[in-house]
Every structure is written in C-alpha cells, then in structure tokens.
N, C-alpha and C positions, 0 to 999 in steps of 0.2 A: 627489643620490640615493646612498644607501649601496651599496657593492659587494655583490653577491649571490654566494654561494658556488655555483660551478658543480658539479653532481653528477658523480661519476665515471662513466666510460663504461659500466661494467656496471650501475650503478644507472639510468642513462638508458635503457639497453636494456631492463632489466627493467620500468621504468616505462612504456615505450612498449608493451610486450607486454600488461601487465596493465591499464593505464588507457586505452589508445587503442583505438578501434574502426575507424579508417580505414586501418590498416596490415595487411598480409597476416598477420603473426603475431598481431596483436591480434584479427583476425577469427577465426582458428583457435582462439585461446584462449577467446574468447567462445562459440564454438560448442561446444567441449569442456565449458566450464562450464555451458552451457545443458543439455546432455545429462546431465551428472552431477547437476545439481539435480533434474531430473525423475526420474532413477533413484532418487535419495534419497527423493523424495516417494512414489514407488511402494513403496519398501521400508518407509516409515513406515506406509502403508496396509495392506500385507500383514502387517506385524507386529501390527497391531491385530486381525487375524482370528485367533482363538485356535487354530483347527484348523491353519492354515498355520504359525503361530508355533511350535506344539509339534512339528510334523513337520520344519520346516526352520529351527529356531532357530539352529543353528550356522552354516549357510550365510548367513542374514540377518545374523548378528553379524559374520562375516568381511567381508561386503560393506560393512556399516556402518563397520567399522574402516578399510577402504580409503578410503571417501568422507571420513571424519572426518580422516584423515591428509592427504588432498589439500586439504581446506578449511583445515586447520591451517597447512600449508606456504604456501597462497595468502594466508592472513591475515598471516603473518609477512612474506611477500614484499611485500605492500601497505604494511606499516609501514616496512620498510627502504628501499623505493624512492622515498620522498618526503622532502623536506627538513624538513617539520614533521609528524612522525608523530602527534602528539596531535590535530591537525586531523582526521585520518582516524579515529583511535580513538574520538573522541567525536562523530563525525558520525553521521547517521541510519544510513547503510549500514554504517559501522564497527561500530555497536552491533548491528545485525542480523547482520553477519558473525560477531561474537563470540558472540552468543546461539545462533546456529545451529551453532557449532562445538563448544561445550563440553558438550552433553548427555551424550554417551557417556562423557566423563571424569567427569562428576558422578555418573553411575550407579554408579561404583565407589567413590564416597565416601558417597553417601546412598542409603538404601533406597527402593524404589518407583520404579524407573526409568521405569515406564509414564507417570508424571506428566510426564516430560520430553519426551513425544512432541510436545506443543504447541510446544515450543521448536524441535524439529527441523523442524516444518512451516513455521517462519519462513523456511527456506531458499527457499521459493517466492517470497518478496518480492524476492529477489536477481535474479529474472528482469527486473524493471523496470530494473535497471542495465544489463543486457545489451541491452535494447531501445533503447539510445542509438545503435544502428547507424544509418548514414547514411540509409537509406530510411525509418526510423521517426522519426528525430529531428525533422524539420520539423513533421510533423503532431502529434507528441507535445508539442512546444513550444507550438503554438497551442491545443491542448486545455488544457494547463497554465495558459496565460495566461487562457483563457476561464473556467476554474474559479476562478482567483485574482481575476479582475475581478468575478465574480458572487457571491463569498463573503459580502459584506455583505448583499446582497438575500436570499440563501438563509438566512442567519442570522435576519434579520427575519421571513422566512416561517415558519421552524421555530419561532421564539419565538411567533409568532401562533397557530400550530397548537397549541402547548403550552397557551397560555392558553385557547383554544377548547376543548381537551380537558378542562381542569380545570373550566370552566364547565358543559359538557355532562355531565361525570361527576358533578358535584355535583347537577345537575338530575335525572339518572337515580337517584342515591341518594335524593333527595327523593321520587321517584315510586315506586321499587321497594323502598326500604330497609325500609319498615314491613310489607311482606308476609311472612307466616309462611313459613319455609323458603327465603327469598330468598338468592341468591348475591351480591347487591349489599350486602355486609355493612358496607362502609365507603366513604368517598369515594375513597381510593386504589384500592380494588378496582374502583370504578365508572369511575375515570379509565383504569385498565388496559383495561377492556372498551371504553371509548370509543376509545382509540388502536388497539386491535385491529380494531374495526369501521371506524374512519375510514381505516385503511390497507388495507381490504378483505381482511385476513388471515382473520378469522372462525374462530377456533379452535372456538367452540361450547361452551366450558366454562362460560360465563355467558350467559344469554339472558333478555331481559325477558318477563314473563308478563302484565302488565297491558296494557290497550288503549292508555293514554297512553304507557307505556314503549315499546311497539311503534311508535307514531307517531313518537316522538323517534328511535328506532333507524332508522326509514326515512329521516328527514331526514339523519341522520349518514351513512348508507350513500350517499345521493345526493351529499353533500358530499365524501365520500371519492373518488369518481370525478373530481371537478373538482380536488381538491387534489393528487392524484398527478401530474397533468400540469404543475403550476406549476414545480417545480424544473427539469424537462426544458426547458420553454419559456425559463426564465431563462438557462440555460447555452447553449441553441441561439442565442438572440439575441446573447449575448456572443461566441460562436464565429463568428457571421456578421460581427460587427464586426472580429474578428481577421483574418478572411479579407480584408475590404475594406481593412484597414490594412496589408497586406503591402507591404514596400518593393519598388520596381520598379527594375530595371536593364536597360537596352537594350530597354525596352518590354515586358519579361516580369516576371512575379511572381518574387521572389527570396526564398529562405529560407536563413538561415545554418545550415550543417550541420557546423560545426566540432565534432568530438568530443574535442578535445584537453583534457586535464586538466593543471593546473599541476603541475610536478614538485616544487614547493616546498610549496604549501598545498593541492593537490588540487582547487582550485576549477575548475568547469566553466562552460560557457556563453559561451566567447569568440567574438568575431567571426572570420570566415574569414581576414581580413587581419591579425589580431592578432599582434604580435611579443612583447609583454610581457603578463603576467597583470594583469587589471584590479583584482585584489584586493591582491596583495602586490608587484607590480612585477617579479617574476622573469621571466627570459627563457623563452619557451615553446620 
C-alpha cells in the first residue's frame, strides 16, 4: 500500500470541526451553521416582500453580507482541510455550497439580482448535511436504503402512470376535442388534464362537458385515489425489510452511527470500528 500523507495538525483539527458531528466542537459548529442557514432563508423570504425590502433594504443587505462572508470562509475551510479538495468541490454538497455562496457576489456583476434568490434558497439543502448528527444518522440511513431499494419499482410505477395518462388523455381528446369551445384542444393538453385529475390536484382550468367525458373523468378520479397510495406502500415495505435486516450485537439491534468523514477524500459512511477509509485507504 502506498504511503498516505498525514495532514498537518491544524488541518486535522479544522477537518474535525467542520466535517465531524460527534465531537463537541463539531456539534457546536453544526448548530451554528443550522441557525445561520435558517436566518439566511428568512432573509430571502423577507427580501421578496417589496414593502419590507424597501423599508429595510440596507439592514437586509448588511445581514446578507455577514452570512455570505461566513459561508465563503466555511467553503474555503472545507477545501483546505481535506487532502483531495476536488472531491469536495465537485460533490453534490460542494456544488450546493458554491451555488448558495456566490449570489451576492454575482449581483454586483450582473443586473437583476432578484433572479438569484432561487440560488440563495439552495442553502436550505445544507440542512440535510447537518442532520447527520448521531441521533438522526441511524434512521436516516435506513430511510435512504429503503428509497434506494425501491427506486426500480417506483420508476416502473411512474412509467406505467405516464403511459396510462397518455392513453386516457388521447381518449379524452377523442371525446371532447370536437366540441365547439372545448379546452381539450390537443392531446398534450388532454394529458395535462389527465395528470392533474389523476393526482387529485384538480385545478379546474379544464373540465369535460360531455356525458362520456364526465364518465371517463370519474374513472380517472377513482384511479387517482388508488395510485397515490402505491409509492408509499412500496417504500413502507422496503423500510420494513431494512428494519428486519438490522445487524444485531449482544442480542440488541445495532446501528452504525459513525459520522466520521475521510480527511483525504471526504467519503462518509464508515463503520464504527473503521480505522482506514474504505474508499481511498487513508487513516481516519
């Protein structure tokens, strides 16, 4: 095995604070980050209210700068504290961190900064990283595995619903399309109506007027109630399987709650007794 470079003490300490959730400083860092994220989201919502933005624009701007500077420093710290920074930069959370940090900077380069509010709202996704705290990690892991195990069944189910929607939409267009003043002007419009009805949303912007159209609509509505429950049932069954498959130690159900991230490649999900990273082999 090739020798791995051991990170310097300050990098190791910084990595422990930023990436770990089961150390005192790591917990305090996550709590502070959690609070700042929600303050940021509140500021985004307040800024979208014109009356508040006009009256408190300078205050909101100052607070946004403070939060942006904090996220910028945190982003840089995450990069310098790991052995392979590009692993973090191009990871899912790395991209989210970058996109949620740059809006204020971009507003001084490009006009129309209001369009960047959506990017600032991405900061809320960072909450999922914080929820790796020990008391959430076990259940989150089983839910993740249940969703992963059921993704093929859910895909087949959604594909079936899509085919059914196209067939029923085409049928509704055949029934309602020839009527003067109809809103079923095309098959895509009819498919849109079918999906809206099938999901029990019911906007009411398009409605059948003929007796046959209303009969088909009734069937679609009844199908909708049954279809909604299917994905929930699929995930529930898989979650039950995950619960039964838990490893047992000393006669008790056992959950791996290691929150340690590799200081070299940032990979998570190690066993509690792990000494080396399962991905790159670096010492944890």
